[in-house]
C-alpha angles and dihedrals in degrees: 000000000000091000090057098049097087088052096051091046090051093050093047094050090047089052092048093051092050093046092051092052094245089125113091115239094184088245131114120194115199125175114246089238093058094042091050092047090050089055092050097257136125116241124227107200093187094055092030089230140127118223118207123184092256098037153345123252129181116243087245092054093051093047094047090046089062090049095261138132116244118214106205095191094053095030093226135128118227115203124180143037128315 
């Protein structure tokens, strides 16, 4: 039993890190409002759109233009690999 203890400890630590979200999944979730503000726009939560001085783009359009997946229900953009 003593020879297995380091393995058990390592497995438990790995599970704990994964459960707490410390493990990197390669994804980033950013709210549409924060993304809009970061790009210099004003976010309209009712219309789920970002207004820039030159044009208005939907949250889905800006997310997809960066290669992301837009989740309408959660109003977030996921960028990165699975």
